[in-house]
C-alpha positions in Angstrom: -10.1 -57.2 43.5 -7.3 -55.8 41.1 -5.8 -52.6 42.4 -3.3 -50.4 40.5 -1.5 -49.5 43.6 -0.7 -52.7 44.9 2.2 -52.9 42.5 3.2 -49.5 42.9 6.4 -48.8 44.9 7.3 -45.5 44.9 10.9 -44.3 44.9 11.7 -47.6 44.1 13.5 -49.9 46.6 13.2 -47.6 49.6 9.4 -48.4 51.0 6.3 -50.1 49.2 4.1 -47.1 50.4 1.2 -48.3 48.5 1.1 -52.1 50.4 1.2 -55.3 49.5 -1.5 -58.1 48.8 -3.1 -59.4 52.1 -1.8 -56.2 53.8 -4.4 -53.6 55.4 -5.1 -51.4 52.6 -7.5 -48.4 51.4 -8.1 -47.9 47.6 -10.1 -45.7 46.0 -12.3 -45.9 42.4 -11.6 -42.4 41.5 -8.6 -40.3 42.2 -8.9 -38.8 45.7 -9.6 -35.6 46.3 -12.2 -32.3 44.9 -10.1 -30.5 42.0 -6.6 -30.6 40.7 -4.0 -29.0 42.7 -2.1 -26.3 41.3 1.8 -27.8 40.7 4.8 -25.1 41.7 7.6 -26.1 39.8 9.5 -24.8 42.8 8.0 -27.7 44.9 7.4 -30.9 42.9 10.4 -30.8 40.4 14.4 -31.5 41.6 16.1 -34.1 43.0 15.5 -36.1 46.0 17.5 -38.1 48.6 16.0 -40.4 51.3 16.8 -43.4 53.3 19.0 -46.6 52.2 21.0 -43.7 49.8 18.0 -43.3 47.4 18.4 -40.9 45.0 15.8 -39.9 42.5 13.8 -37.3 40.5 10.3 -35.5 40.2 8.8 -33.8 37.4 5.4 -32.3 36.3 4.2 -34.5 34.0 1.0 -32.8 33.1 0.0 -29.6 35.2 -3.3 -29.3 33.9 -4.2 -33.3 35.3 -2.1 -32.9 38.5 0.4 -35.6 37.0 3.9 -35.6 39.1 6.3 -38.4 37.9 9.1 -39.7 40.1 12.0 -41.8 39.0 14.9 -43.8 40.6 18.2 -42.5 39.6 19.8 -45.6 40.9 21.7 -47.8 38.1 19.3 -50.7 36.9 15.8 -48.5 37.6 16.1 -45.4 35.8 13.7 -46.8 33.6 11.4 -47.4 36.7 8.9 -44.2 37.3 5.7 -44.1 39.0 3.0 -40.8 38.7 0.9 -39.6 41.1 -2.3 -37.6 40.5 -2.2 -34.7 43.2 -5.5 -33.1 44.1 -6.9 -30.8 46.8 -8.4 -32.3 49.9 -9.9 -29.2 51.8 -6.7 -27.7 53.1 -4.7 -30.7 52.3 -3.1 -32.5 49.1 -3.6 -36.0 48.4 -1.9 -38.0 45.7 -3.5 -41.0 44.1 -1.7 -43.8 42.0 -2.0 -43.0 38.4 -2.0 -45.9 35.6 -2.3 -45.0 31.8 -5.9 -45.8 30.7 -6.1 -48.1 34.1 -9.7 -48.4 35.3 -8.8 -50.3 38.4 -9.0 -49.3 41.9 -5.8 -47.5 43.4 -4.4 -46.4 46.3 -3.9 -43.2 47.7 -2.0 -41.1 50.3 -1.6 -37.8 51.9 1.2 -35.4 50.6 2.9 -32.6 52.0 5.3 -31.1 49.9 7.5 -28.0 50.2 10.4 -26.6 48.4 12.6 -28.9 50.8 10.7 -32.1 52.0 8.5 -34.4 50.9 6.1 -36.4 53.5 3.8 -39.3 52.6 1.2 -40.5 54.8 -1.0 -43.6 54.6 -4.7 -43.6 55.1 -5.5 -44.5 58.8 -7.0 -47.8 58.0 -8.9 -48.6 61.4 -10.6 -45.2 60.7 -11.7 -46.1 57.1 -12.4 -49.5 58.5 -15.0 -48.2 61.2 -16.4 -45.5 58.8 -17.5 -48.2 56.1 -18.6 -50.7 58.7 -21.0 -48.6 60.4 -22.3 -46.9 56.6 -20.7 -43.3 57.3 -19.4 -43.4 53.7 -19.8 -45.8 50.9 -17.3 -48.7 50.7 -16.2 -52.5 50.1 -14.3 -54.6 52.4 -12.5 -57.6 51.4 -10.5 -60.2 53.5 -7.2 -61.2 51.9 -4.4 -63.5 53.1 -0.7 -64.3 51.9 2.1 -66.3 53.5 4.3 -64.7 55.3 7.7 -66.3 56.4 9.1 -66.3 60.0 11.6 -68.2 61.9 10.4 -71.0 64.1 10.9 -71.4 67.4 12.4 -75.2 66.8 14.2 -73.8 63.6 17.5 -72.0 63.1 17.0 -67.8 62.4 17.9 -68.2 58.7 15.2 -70.7 58.6 11.6 -69.8 57.6 8.4 -71.6 58.5 5.2 -70.1 56.5 2.5 -69.2 58.5 -1.0 -67.5 56.8 -1.3 -63.9 57.6 -4.4 -61.9 56.6 -5.8 -58.3 55.9 -8.8 -56.4 55.2 -8.9 -54.5 51.8 -11.2 -51.3 51.6 -12.2 -50.2 48.2 -14.0 -46.7 48.0 -16.0 -45.2 45.1 -15.0 -41.8 45.9 -13.1 -39.8 49.1 -13.4 -36.0 48.9 -14.3 -33.4 50.8 -18.2 -34.8 51.5 -16.4 -37.9 52.8 -14.3 -36.3 55.0 -17.1 -34.5 56.6 -18.8 -37.8 57.4 -15.8 -39.5 58.6 -15.8 -40.3 62.4 -13.0 -37.4 63.4 -12.3 -36.1 67.0 -11.8 -33.1 65.1 -14.9 -33.0 62.6 -13.8 -32.5 59.0 -9.8 -32.5 59.4 -8.9 -34.2 56.3 -5.2 -34.6 58.0 -7.0 -36.8 60.7 -7.9 -39.3 57.9 -4.6 -40.4 57.5 -1.6 -41.5 59.9 -0.2 -39.2 62.3 3.4 -40.0 60.9 5.0 -40.0 57.8 5.8 -43.5 55.8 8.2 -41.7 54.2 10.3 -38.4 54.1 12.4 -37.4 51.3 14.8 -34.4 51.3 15.5 -32.2 48.2 19.0 -31.9 47.0 20.0 -28.1 47.2 21.6 -27.2 43.7 25.3 -26.0 43.5 25.8 -22.3 44.1 26.1 -20.4 41.0 29.3 -18.5 42.9 30.8 -21.7 44.0 30.3 -22.9 39.9 32.3 -19.7 38.9 35.2 -20.5 41.2 35.5 -23.9 40.5 35.4 -23.0 36.7 38.5 -20.3 37.0 
């Protein structure tokens, strides 16, 4: 199964937020959510800072389609960009990896955005696996594996020994409010519960220089 989201590294070099081949992942054939979200430039446009000295920008690429583009400001990475389709999912927002003209499945995640912070939450893989296995929602599951290197007991820490690792890839035809209502949740219909409790990535928006300070500086 090919997925548009597997190689999408949001914010370039911070976190492979959409996972890697062989990991537990959840993807969707159609953009997650039910309708295009209203995008406020005060929230979705600006410069963000994050872990490991990351600095990048976001802009609304196409409000009518809910497209938001993120771009790194790091030297050598300025040509790298990632685009999310932002949709409403009940009272929450979700972002789906976007590829121009792509018909492949794509990764998705919950997005919590304010004028000052941006937090990204991965799908709760265990919950989706239970829902698909029990037939509560439609979806396909496929095992995948890759070779991951780890230190062996009889080798120095800088020597690596390959070990097979595995994961389960879950692919959904769609994921909207109707699917949320069928999920095995403690709080029925709570869209947020379909995702991990803790965010995988949190970014903080840079504040624009105060106009008064700018004036004093010019003087």
